[in-house]
C-alpha positions as CSV (number, residue, x, y, z in Angstrom):
1,M,-60.5,-31.3,33.0
2,A,-58.9,-28.4,34.7
3,R,-59.9,-24.8,34.0
4,I,-57.3,-22.1,34.7
5,A,-57.8,-18.5,33.6
6,G,-60.9,-19.4,31.6
7,V,-59.0,-22.0,29.5
8,T,-59.7,-25.7,29.7
9,I,-56.2,-27.3,29.6
10,P,-55.9,-30.8,28.0
11,A,-56.1,-33.6,30.5
12,N,-53.8,-36.2,28.9
13,K,-50.7,-33.9,28.6
14,R,-48.0,-33.2,31.1
15,V,-48.7,-30.2,33.4
16,V,-45.7,-28.2,32.2
17,I,-46.9,-28.5,28.6
18,A,-50.6,-28.1,29.3
19,L,-50.0,-24.8,31.1
20,T,-48.6,-23.3,27.9
21,Y,-52.1,-23.5,26.4
22,I,-52.9,-20.4,28.4
23,Y,-52.1,-17.1,26.6
24,G,-49.3,-15.4,28.5
25,V,-47.7,-18.6,30.0
26,G,-44.7,-20.0,28.2
27,L,-42.5,-22.9,29.1
28,T,-40.3,-20.8,31.5
29,T,-43.2,-19.4,33.4
30,A,-44.9,-22.8,33.6
31,K,-41.7,-24.4,35.1
32,K,-41.4,-21.5,37.6
33,V,-45.0,-21.7,38.7
34,L,-44.8,-25.5,39.1
35,K,-41.6,-25.2,41.2
36,E,-43.2,-22.5,43.4
37,T,-46.3,-24.7,44.0
38,G,-44.3,-27.9,44.5
39,V,-46.1,-29.8,41.7
40,D,-44.0,-32.3,39.7
41,E,-43.8,-31.2,36.0
42,N,-44.0,-34.8,34.7
43,I,-47.4,-35.5,36.2
44,R,-50.4,-35.6,33.8
45,V,-53.2,-33.0,34.3
46,K,-55.8,-35.8,34.9
47,D,-53.7,-37.0,37.8
48,L,-53.6,-33.6,39.6
49,K,-55.4,-33.3,42.9
50,E,-58.0,-30.5,43.2
51,E,-55.9,-28.6,45.7
52,Q,-52.9,-28.6,43.3
53,V,-55.1,-27.2,40.6
54,N,-56.4,-24.5,42.9
55,A,-52.8,-23.7,43.9
56,L,-51.8,-23.3,40.3
57,R,-54.9,-21.3,39.5
58,T,-54.4,-18.8,42.4
59,L,-50.6,-18.4,41.7
60,L,-51.1,-17.8,38.0
61,E,-54.1,-15.4,38.2
62,K,-52.6,-13.5,41.1
63,G,-49.1,-12.9,39.8
64,H,-49.4,-12.8,36.0
65,K,-51.4,-11.1,33.3
66,L,-53.2,-13.7,31.3
67,E,-55.6,-14.2,28.5
68,G,-58.1,-11.3,28.0
69,D,-56.2,-8.7,30.0
70,L,-52.9,-9.4,28.2
71,R,-54.5,-9.5,24.8
72,R,-56.2,-6.1,25.6
73,E,-52.9,-4.6,26.6
74,V,-51.1,-5.8,23.5
75,L,-53.8,-4.5,21.2
76,G,-53.8,-1.2,23.2
77,N,-50.0,-0.9,22.6
78,I,-50.4,-1.5,18.9
79,K,-53.2,1.1,18.7
80,R,-51.0,3.6,20.5
81,L,-48.3,3.1,18.0
82,R,-50.7,3.5,15.1
83,D,-52.2,6.7,16.7
84,I,-48.8,8.4,17.1
85,V,-47.9,7.3,13.5
86,C,-44.4,6.1,14.4
87,Y,-42.5,3.8,12.1
88,R,-43.6,0.6,13.9
89,G,-47.2,1.9,13.8
90,T,-47.1,2.4,10.1
91,R,-45.7,-1.1,9.6
92,H,-48.6,-2.5,11.6
93,M,-51.0,-0.5,9.5
94,K,-49.6,-1.8,6.3
95,K,-49.5,-5.4,7.6
96,L,-45.7,-5.6,7.1
97,P,-43.0,-7.0,9.3
98,V,-42.3,-4.7,12.2
99,H,-39.0,-5.9,13.6
100,G,-36.7,-5.2,10.7
101,Q,-37.0,-8.4,8.8
102,R,-36.5,-8.4,5.0
103,T,-39.6,-8.2,2.9
104,R,-38.4,-9.2,-0.6
105,T,-38.8,-12.8,0.6
106,N,-39.7,-14.6,3.8
107,S,-42.5,-12.4,5.0
108,R,-45.3,-14.8,4.2
109,T,-46.8,-15.1,7.6
110,I,-47.5,-11.4,8.1
111,R,-48.6,-10.8,4.5
112,G,-50.5,-14.1,4.2
113,N,-49.3,-16.9,2.0
114,V,-49.2,-14.9,-1.2
115,R,-47.2,-16.6,-3.9
116,R,-47.5,-14.8,-7.2
117,T,-45.2,-16.6,-9.6
118,T,-43.9,-15.0,-12.7
119,G,-42.2,-16.4,-15.6
120,S,-38.8,-15.5,-17.0
121,G,-40.0,-12.2,-18.3
122,K,-39.9,-13.3,-21.9
123,R,-43.1,-13.2,-23.9
124,I,-43.7,-15.9,-26.3
125,L,-45.0,-14.5,-29.6
126,T,-47.2,-16.8,-31.6
127,K,-47.9,-16.2,-35.3
128,T,-51.5,-16.7,-36.4
């Protein structure tokens, strides 16, 4: 099991996919890093040699913000938006979509899966 940036990447996956388990590394970054280190992207993590793992680790940790530092920066940016009370900051405070999406429908992920169903609006009157 290889550990890069404090994350244990899965051993039975291809390297290009396994690197995306690290926060801050997407598919494009993973392919670029593998090309720079000369590692084949179709090889499995368990088949990597120790020097290949070290090369990947040093290149990623040296050139990119990963994991804790990146999470801290993103949270700091959101906190700054909240403090200056701009539009995006207020959207974050209210837990609503920030990037202009509609909210009448389709905002389930940010609001949570809230499904309050209502009837047709007609009340059924029963005589007793």
